[in-house]
C-alpha positions in Angstrom: 0.0 0.0 0.0 1.2 3.5 -0.8 1.3 5.9 2.2 0.3 9.3 0.8 1.1 12.0 3.3 0.3 15.3 1.6 -0.5 16.9 -1.7 2.8 18.3 -3.0 1.3 20.8 -5.4 -1.5 21.4 -7.7 -0.4 22.5 -11.2 -2.0 24.5 -14.0 -0.8 24.8 -17.5 -0.8 28.3 -18.9 0.0 29.7 -22.4 0.9 33.4 -21.6 3.1 33.6 -18.5 3.0 37.4 -18.0 -0.8 37.4 -18.3 -1.1 34.3 -16.0 1.2 35.9 -13.4 -0.8 39.1 -13.5 -4.0 37.1 -12.7 -2.5 34.9 -10.0 -0.4 37.6 -8.3 -2.4 40.8 -8.9 -6.0 39.6 -9.1 -5.7 36.7 -6.6 -2.9 38.4 -4.5 -0.7 35.3 -4.4 3.1 35.7 -3.8 5.5 33.6 -5.8 7.8 31.5 -3.7 9.7 29.6 -6.5 10.4 31.0 -10.0 12.2 28.8 -12.4 12.9 29.8 -16.0 14.7 27.8 -18.6 14.9 28.8 -22.3 11.7 30.8 -22.2 9.7 28.2 -20.2 8.6 28.9 -16.7 7.5 27.1 -13.5 6.1 29.4 -10.9 5.0 28.3 -7.4 2.8 29.9 -4.8 2.7 28.6 -1.3 -0.9 28.7 0.0 -1.0 27.5 3.6 0.7 24.0 3.7 0.0 23.5 -0.1 1.5 24.8 -3.3 -0.2 26.0 -6.4 2.0 26.0 -9.5 1.6 27.5 -13.0 3.8 26.5 -15.9 4.3 26.6 -19.6 7.1 23.9 -19.4 5.2 21.3 -21.4 3.0 23.5 -23.6 3.0 20.9 -26.4 1.4 18.2 -24.3 -0.1 19.9 -21.1 -2.9 22.1 -22.3 -5.1 24.4 -20.2 -8.7 23.2 -19.9 -11.9 24.1 -18.0 -12.5 20.3 -17.9 -9.5 19.4 -15.8 -9.1 19.4 -12.1 -9.8 22.5 -10.0 -8.1 23.8 -6.9 -10.3 25.3 -4.2 -8.8 28.5 -2.7 -10.1 29.0 0.8 -10.7 32.8 1.5 -11.2 34.7 4.7 -13.9 37.0 3.3 -16.0 35.3 0.5 -18.0 38.4 -0.4 -14.9 40.6 -0.6 -13.1 38.0 -2.8 -16.0 37.7 -5.2 -16.4 41.5 -5.4 -12.6 41.9 -6.1 -12.8 39.2 -8.8 -15.7 41.0 -10.5 -13.9 44.3 -10.4 -10.9 42.7 -12.0 -13.1 41.3 -14.8 -12.7 37.6 -13.9 -15.0 35.3 -15.8 -17.3 33.4 -13.5 -18.0 29.8 -14.6 -20.3 29.3 -11.6 -21.8 32.2 -9.7 -21.6 32.4 -6.0 -23.6 29.7 -4.3 -24.3 28.4 -0.8 -24.3 24.7 -0.2 -25.2 24.9 3.4 -21.8 23.9 4.6 -19.8 26.4 2.4 -20.0 29.1 -0.1 -18.2 28.8 -3.4 -17.9 30.3 -6.9 -15.8 29.1 -9.8 -13.8 31.5 -11.9 -11.6 30.9 -15.0 -8.0 32.0 -15.2 -7.0 33.8 -18.4 -6.4 30.3 -20.0 -9.7 28.9 -19.0 -8.5 26.8 -16.1 -11.1 26.6 -13.3 -10.4 27.8 -9.8 -12.9 27.6 -7.0 -13.1 30.4 -4.5 -14.3 28.8 -1.3 -15.4 29.7 2.2 -16.2 26.9 4.7 -18.6 27.6 7.5 -17.2 27.0 11.0 -18.1 23.6 12.4 
């Protein structure tokens, strides 16, 4: 049996690195913790709590952005403020804000169409 102890990172393929970094760093407010560049290809990491979110154009020929792929859920302290900031920034909402009874969530697309969930879990 494999003993999985943590998720090392969640990765998203992007096509336009300056545009992607503007979204992740300016719109979402993430701070890059690792920046790797080799021959015009980039791997950028953002530490979010104990997890890491990465964006990359390293394997652009085979790893394509997609709204149909996995989606990371970013926990926010103030859901309404986060949704409002995303709307002001012109983010495309794939799923408008909703309440499930245990959480609130909305799904936005990054500039390449990858889905990201903005999430707020109610206290237990």
